[in-house]
PQR file with spaces between the fields and no chain letter, atoms N, CA, C, O and H, PARSE charges and radii, in Angstrom:
ATOM       1  N    MET     1      -8.890   12.834   -3.986 -0.4000 1.5000
ATOM       2  CA   MET     1      -8.125   13.111   -5.171 -0.0000 2.0000
ATOM       3  C    MET     1      -6.834   12.293   -5.115  0.5500 1.7000
ATOM       4  O    MET     1      -6.211   12.181   -4.059 -0.5500 1.4000
ATOM       5  N    LYS     2      -6.443   11.734   -6.234 -0.4000 1.5000
ATOM       6  CA   LYS     2      -5.255   10.892   -6.298 -0.0000 2.0000
ATOM       7  C    LYS     2      -4.017   11.723   -6.582  0.5500 1.7000
ATOM       8  O    LYS     2      -4.092   12.799   -7.175 -0.5500 1.4000
ATOM       9  H    LYS     2      -6.949   11.825   -7.092  0.4000 1.0000
ATOM      10  N    VAL     3      -2.872   11.200   -6.147 -0.4000 1.5000
ATOM      11  CA   VAL     3      -1.599   11.887   -6.360 -0.0000 2.0000
ATOM      12  C    VAL     3      -1.391   12.176   -7.838  0.5500 1.7000
ATOM      13  O    VAL     3      -0.983   13.280   -8.198 -0.5500 1.4000
ATOM      14  H    VAL     3      -2.811   10.325   -5.666  0.4000 1.0000
ATOM      15  N    ARG     4      -1.664   11.211   -8.690 -0.4000 1.5000
ATOM      16  CA   ARG     4      -1.442   11.426  -10.128 -0.0000 2.0000
ATOM      17  C    ARG     4      -2.377   12.491  -10.693  0.5500 1.7000
ATOM      18  O    ARG     4      -2.003   13.199  -11.628 -0.5500 1.4000
ATOM      19  H    ARG     4      -1.995   10.314   -8.397  0.4000 1.0000
ATOM      20  N    GLU     5      -3.582   12.618  -10.147 -0.4000 1.5000
ATOM      21  CA   GLU     5      -4.509   13.667  -10.590 -0.0000 2.0000
ATOM      22  C    GLU     5      -3.981   15.045  -10.200  0.5500 1.7000
ATOM      23  O    GLU     5      -4.049   15.991  -10.985 -0.5500 1.4000
ATOM      24  H    GLU     5      -3.886   12.043   -9.388  0.4000 1.0000
ATOM      25  N    ILE     6      -3.457   15.149   -8.987 -0.4000 1.5000
ATOM      26  CA   ILE     6      -2.874   16.420   -8.535 -0.0000 2.0000
ATOM      27  C    ILE     6      -1.668   16.760   -9.403  0.5500 1.7000
ATOM      28  O    ILE     6      -1.527   17.891   -9.868 -0.5500 1.4000
ATOM      29  H    ILE     6      -3.402   14.381   -8.349  0.4000 1.0000
ATOM      30  N    ALA     7      -0.799   15.771   -9.617 -0.4000 1.5000
ATOM      31  CA   ALA     7       0.407   15.983  -10.425 -0.0000 2.0000
ATOM      32  C    ALA     7       0.053   16.451  -11.827  0.5500 1.7000
ATOM      33  O    ALA     7       0.678   17.370  -12.356 -0.5500 1.4000
ATOM      34  H    ALA     7      -0.913   14.853   -9.239  0.4000 1.0000
ATOM      35  N    SER     8      -0.939   15.826  -12.421 -0.4000 1.5000
ATOM      36  CA   SER     8      -1.356   16.193  -13.771 -0.0000 2.0000
ATOM      37  C    SER     8      -1.954   17.595  -13.801  0.5500 1.7000
ATOM      38  O    SER     8      -1.691   18.365  -14.724 -0.5500 1.4000
ATOM      39  H    SER     8      -1.446   15.079  -11.991  0.4000 1.0000
ATOM      40  N    ALA     9      -2.756   17.926  -12.796 -0.4000 1.5000
ATOM      41  CA   ALA     9      -3.427   19.226  -12.756 -0.0000 2.0000
ATOM      42  C    ALA     9      -2.441   20.387  -12.617  0.5500 1.7000
ATOM      43  O    ALA     9      -2.643   21.451  -13.202 -0.5500 1.4000
ATOM      44  H    ALA     9      -2.970   17.300  -12.045  0.4000 1.0000
ATOM      45  N    VAL    10      -1.374   20.179  -11.839 -0.4000 1.5000
ATOM      46  CA   VAL    10      -0.422   21.269  -11.620 -0.0000 2.0000
ATOM      47  C    VAL    10       0.855   21.135  -12.444  0.5500 1.7000
ATOM      48  O    VAL    10       1.703   22.028  -12.426 -0.5500 1.4000
ATOM      49  H    VAL    10      -1.210   19.315  -11.364  0.4000 1.0000
ATOM      50  N    GLY    11       0.997   20.024  -13.164 -0.4000 1.5000
ATOM      51  CA   GLY    11       2.132   19.858  -14.060 -0.0000 2.0000
ATOM      52  C    GLY    11       3.453   19.520  -13.389  0.5500 1.7000
ATOM      53  O    GLY    11       4.511   19.945  -13.852 -0.5500 1.4000
ATOM      54  H    GLY    11       0.308   19.299  -13.178  0.4000 1.0000
ATOM      55  N    ILE    12       3.400   18.752  -12.290 -0.4000 1.5000
ATOM      56  CA   ILE    12       4.629   18.302  -11.632 -0.0000 2.0000
ATOM      57  C    ILE    12       4.587   16.780  -11.502  0.5500 1.7000
ATOM      58  O    ILE    12       3.556   16.161  -11.766 -0.5500 1.4000
ATOM      59  H    ILE    12       2.540   18.407  -11.914  0.4000 1.0000
ATOM      60  N    SER    13       5.700   16.182  -11.096 -0.4000 1.5000
ATOM      61  CA   SER    13       5.780   14.725  -11.003 -0.0000 2.0000
ATOM      62  C    SER    13       5.013   14.190   -9.791  0.5500 1.7000
ATOM      63  O    SER    13       4.765   14.907   -8.821 -0.5500 1.4000
ATOM      64  H    SER    13       6.537   16.685  -10.881  0.4000 1.0000
ATOM      65  N    ASN    14       4.646   12.903   -9.878 -0.4000 1.5000
ATOM      66  CA   ASN    14       3.970   12.238   -8.761 -0.0000 2.0000
ATOM      67  C    ASN    14       4.840   12.277   -7.510  0.5500 1.7000
ATOM      68  O    ASN    14       4.346   12.517   -6.409 -0.5500 1.4000
ATOM      69  H    ASN    14       4.848   12.321  -10.666  0.4000 1.0000
ATOM      70  N    GLU    15       6.141   12.039   -7.685 -0.4000 1.5000
ATOM      71  CA   GLU    15       7.060   12.033   -6.552 -0.0000 2.0000
ATOM      72  C    GLU    15       7.115   13.399   -5.876  0.5500 1.7000
ATOM      73  O    GLU    15       7.184   13.479   -4.649 -0.5500 1.4000
ATOM      74  H    GLU    15       6.543   11.844   -8.580  0.4000 1.0000
ATOM      75  N    ARG    16       7.084   14.460   -6.652 -0.4000 1.5000
ATOM      76  CA   ARG    16       7.101   15.817   -6.080 -0.0000 2.0000
ATOM      77  C    ARG    16       5.826   16.077   -5.278  0.5500 1.7000
ATOM      78  O    ARG    16       5.877   16.693   -4.213 -0.5500 1.4000
ATOM      79  H    ARG    16       7.028   14.395   -7.648  0.4000 1.0000
ATOM      80  N    VAL    17       4.683   15.610   -5.785 -0.4000 1.5000
ATOM      81  CA   VAL    17       3.420   15.759   -5.055 -0.0000 2.0000
ATOM      82  C    VAL    17       3.508   15.016   -3.723  0.5500 1.7000
ATOM      83  O    VAL    17       3.114   15.557   -2.690 -0.5500 1.4000
ATOM      84  H    VAL    17       4.641   15.110   -6.650  0.4000 1.0000
ATOM      85  N    ARG    18       4.021   13.784   -3.734 -0.4000 1.5000
ATOM      86  CA   ARG    18       4.174   13.014   -2.490 -0.0000 2.0000
ATOM      87  C    ARG    18       5.086   13.746   -1.511  0.5500 1.7000
ATOM      88  O    ARG    18       4.810   13.800   -0.313 -0.5500 1.4000
ATOM      89  H    ARG    18       4.342   13.345   -4.573  0.4000 1.0000
ATOM      90  N    ASN    19       6.176   14.308   -2.033 -0.4000 1.5000
ATOM      91  CA   ASN    19       7.116   15.056   -1.204 -0.0000 2.0000
ATOM      92  C    ASN    19       6.425   16.248   -0.545  0.5500 1.7000
ATOM      93  O    ASN    19       6.587   16.473    0.655 -0.5500 1.4000
ATOM      94  H    ASN    19       6.401   14.264   -3.006  0.4000 1.0000
ATOM      95  N    ILE    20       5.667   16.998   -1.308 -0.4000 1.5000
ATOM      96  CA   ILE    20       4.948   18.164   -0.778 -0.0000 2.0000
ATOM      97  C    ILE    20       3.949   17.731    0.291  0.5500 1.7000
ATOM      98  O    ILE    20       3.882   18.338    1.360 -0.5500 1.4000
ATOM      99  H    ILE    20       5.535   16.815   -2.283  0.4000 1.0000
ATOM     100  N    LEU    21       3.175   16.688    0.008 -0.4000 1.5000
ATOM     101  CA   LEU    21       2.186   16.209    0.977 -0.0000 2.0000
ATOM     102  C    LEU    21       2.859   15.768    2.275  0.5500 1.7000
ATOM     103  O    LEU    21       2.395   16.100    3.366 -0.5500 1.4000
ATOM     104  H    LEU    21       3.230   16.195   -0.860  0.4000 1.0000
ATOM     105  N    HIS    22       3.942   15.027    2.151 -0.4000 1.5000
ATOM     106  CA   HIS    22       4.590   14.462    3.334 -0.0000 2.0000
ATOM     107  C    HIS    22       5.438   15.478    4.094  0.5500 1.7000
ATOM     108  O    HIS    22       5.265   15.647    5.301 -0.5500 1.4000
ATOM     109  H    HIS    22       4.319   14.757    1.265  0.4000 1.0000
ATOM     110  N    GLN    23       6.344   16.149    3.405 -0.4000 1.5000
ATOM     111  CA   GLN    23       7.298   17.019    4.089 -0.0000 2.0000
ATOM     112  C    GLN    23       6.782   18.416    4.379  0.5500 1.7000
ATOM     113  O    GLN    23       7.113   18.991    5.417 -0.5500 1.4000
ATOM     114  H    GLN    23       6.485   16.011    2.424  0.4000 1.0000
ATOM     115  N    HIS    24       5.991   18.965    3.498 -0.4000 1.5000
ATOM     116  CA   HIS    24       5.565   20.356    3.666 -0.0000 2.0000
ATOM     117  C    HIS    24       4.191   20.492    4.317  0.5500 1.7000
ATOM     118  O    HIS    24       3.935   21.465    5.027 -0.5500 1.4000
ATOM     119  H    HIS    24       5.723   18.498    2.655  0.4000 1.0000
ATOM     120  N    LEU    25       3.314   19.533    4.082 -0.4000 1.5000
ATOM     121  CA   LEU    25       1.966   19.604    4.652 -0.0000 2.0000
ATOM     122  C    LEU    25       1.773   18.625    5.803  0.5500 1.7000
ATOM     123  O    LEU    25       0.677   18.522    6.354 -0.5500 1.4000
ATOM     124  H    LEU    25       3.522   18.743    3.506  0.4000 1.0000
ATOM     125  N    ASP    26       2.846   17.898    6.173 -0.4000 1.5000
ATOM     126  CA   ASP    26       2.826   16.966    7.295 -0.0000 2.0000
ATOM     127  C    ASP    26       1.708   15.930    7.168  0.5500 1.7000
ATOM     128  O    ASP    26       1.005   15.633    8.134 -0.5500 1.4000
ATOM     129  H    ASP    26       3.736   17.982    5.725  0.4000 1.0000
ATOM     130  N    MET    27       1.560   15.395    5.971 -0.4000 1.5000
ATOM     131  CA   MET    27       0.551   14.369    5.725 -0.0000 2.0000
ATOM     132  C    MET    27       1.248   13.019    5.611  0.5500 1.7000
ATOM     133  O    MET    27       2.421   12.950    5.245 -0.5500 1.4000
ATOM     134  H    MET    27       2.131   15.636    5.186  0.4000 1.0000
ATOM     135  N    THR    28       0.528   11.950    5.923 -0.4000 1.5000
ATOM     136  CA   THR    28       1.058   10.604    5.762 -0.0000 2.0000
ATOM     137  C    THR    28       0.000    9.732    5.110  0.5500 1.7000
ATOM     138  O    THR    28      -1.196    9.992    5.241 -0.5500 1.4000
ATOM     139  H    THR    28      -0.425   12.006    6.220  0.4000 1.0000
ATOM     140  N    LYS    29       0.440    8.700    4.408 -0.4000 1.5000
ATOM     141  CA   LYS    29      -0.500    7.820    3.722 -0.0000 2.0000
ATOM     142  C    LYS    29      -0.989    6.781    4.722  0.5500 1.7000
ATOM     143  O    LYS    29      -0.187    6.039    5.289 -0.5500 1.4000
ATOM     144  H    LYS    29       1.412    8.489    4.302  0.4000 1.0000
ATOM     145  N    LEU    30      -2.268    6.724    4.936 -0.4000 1.5000
ATOM     146  CA   LEU    30      -2.883    5.755    5.827 -0.0000 2.0000
ATOM     147  C    LEU    30      -3.930    5.030    5.012  0.5500 1.7000
ATOM     148  O    LEU    30      -4.936    5.617    4.613 -0.5500 1.4000
ATOM     149  H    LEU    30      -2.920    7.326    4.475  0.4000 1.0000
ATOM     150  N    SER    31      -3.693    3.758    4.767 -0.4000 1.5000
ATOM     151  CA   SER    31      -4.565    2.979    3.885 -0.0000 2.0000
ATOM     152  C    SER    31      -4.545    3.641    2.516  0.5500 1.7000
ATOM     153  O    SER    31      -3.477    3.762    1.917 -0.5500 1.4000
ATOM     154  H    SER    31      -2.876    3.281    5.091  0.4000 1.0000
ATOM     155  N    ALA    32      -5.675    4.068    2.010 -0.4000 1.5000
ATOM     156  CA   ALA    32      -5.714    4.682    0.682 -0.0000 2.0000
ATOM     157  C    ALA    32      -5.904    6.194    0.760  0.5500 1.7000
ATOM     158  O    ALA    32      -6.184    6.834   -0.254 -0.5500 1.4000
ATOM     159  H    ALA    32      -6.543    3.970    2.497  0.4000 1.0000
ATOM     160  N    ARG    33      -5.756    6.774    1.954 -0.4000 1.5000
ATOM     161  CA   ARG    33      -5.993    8.206    2.121 -0.0000 2.0000
ATOM     162  C    ARG    33      -4.794    8.904    2.734  0.5500 1.7000
ATOM     163  O    ARG    33      -4.020    8.307    3.482 -0.5500 1.4000
ATOM     164  H    ARG    33      -5.528    6.254    2.777  0.4000 1.0000
ATOM     165  N    TRP    34      -4.655   10.176    2.406 -0.4000 1.5000
ATOM     166  CA   TRP    34      -3.637   11.005    3.035 -0.0000 2.0000
ATOM     167  C    TRP    34      -4.278   11.680    4.243  0.5500 1.7000
ATOM     168  O    TRP    34      -5.325   12.315    4.117 -0.5500 1.4000
ATOM     169  H    TRP    34      -5.284   10.661    1.799  0.4000 1.0000
ATOM     170  N    VAL    35      -3.653   11.546    5.414 -0.4000 1.5000
ATOM     171  CA   VAL    35      -4.173   12.149    6.644 -0.0000 2.0000
ATOM     172  C    VAL    35      -3.057   12.901    7.361  0.5500 1.7000
ATOM     173  O    VAL    35      -1.877   12.674    7.098 -0.5500 1.4000
ATOM     174  H    VAL    35      -2.802   11.031    5.516  0.4000 1.0000
ATOM     175  N    ARG    36      -3.432   13.781    8.253 -0.4000 1.5000
ATOM     176  CA   ARG    36      -2.448   14.529    9.035 -0.0000 2.0000
ATOM     177  C    ARG    36      -1.623   13.550    9.862  0.5500 1.7000
ATOM     178  O    ARG    36      -2.188   12.708   10.560 -0.5500 1.4000
ATOM     179  H    ARG    36      -4.391   13.966    8.467  0.4000 1.0000
ATOM     180  N    ALA    37      -0.317   13.642    9.798 -0.4000 1.5000
ATOM     181  CA   ALA    37       0.574   12.743   10.526 -0.0000 2.0000
ATOM     182  C    ALA    37       0.428   12.911   12.032  0.5500 1.7000
ATOM     183  O    ALA    37       0.574   11.940   12.775 -0.5500 1.4000
ATOM     184  H    ALA    37       0.142   14.325    9.231  0.4000 1.0000
ATOM     185  N    ILE    38       0.147   14.103   12.488 -0.4000 1.5000
ATOM     186  CA   ILE    38       0.006   14.401   13.917 -0.0000 2.0000
ATOM     187  C    ILE    38      -1.086   13.556   14.570  0.5500 1.7000
ATOM     188  O    ILE    38      -0.946   13.151   15.724 -0.5500 1.4000
ATOM     189  H    ILE    38       0.028   14.892   11.885  0.4000 1.0000
ATOM     190  N    ALA    39      -2.149   13.291   13.859 -0.4000 1.5000
ATOM     191  CA   ALA    39      -3.270   12.539   14.419 -0.0000 2.0000
ATOM     192  C    ALA    39      -2.886   11.112   14.789  0.5500 1.7000
ATOM     193  O    ALA    39      -3.534   10.502   15.639 -0.5500 1.4000
ATOM     194  H    ALA    39      -2.262   13.619   12.922  0.4000 1.0000
ATOM     195  N    TYR    40      -1.841   10.569   14.166 -0.4000 1.5000
ATOM     196  CA   TYR    40      -1.474    9.178   14.404 -0.0000 2.0000
ATOM     197  C    TYR    40      -0.071    9.021   14.966  0.5500 1.7000
ATOM     198  O    TYR    40       0.468    7.915   14.994 -0.5500 1.4000
ATOM     199  H    TYR    40      -1.314   11.065   13.475  0.4000 1.0000
ATOM     200  N    ALA    41       0.522   10.116   15.410 -0.4000 1.5000
ATOM     201  CA   ALA    41       1.893   10.045   15.936 -0.0000 2.0000
ATOM     202  C    ALA    41       1.892    9.650   17.391  0.5500 1.7000
ATOM     203  O    ALA    41       2.956    9.541   18.001 -0.5500 1.4000
ATOM     204  H    ALA    41       0.084   11.015   15.387  0.4000 1.0000
């Protein structure tokens, strides 16, 4: 699922979705996918 699809579905901005994925769910962008940051730290 793309960031813009998530943003559209829940009615928030793309930047807010990225913030939630990165800061709150500890995800990082690797290539074209979001993955757990811990796996690559």
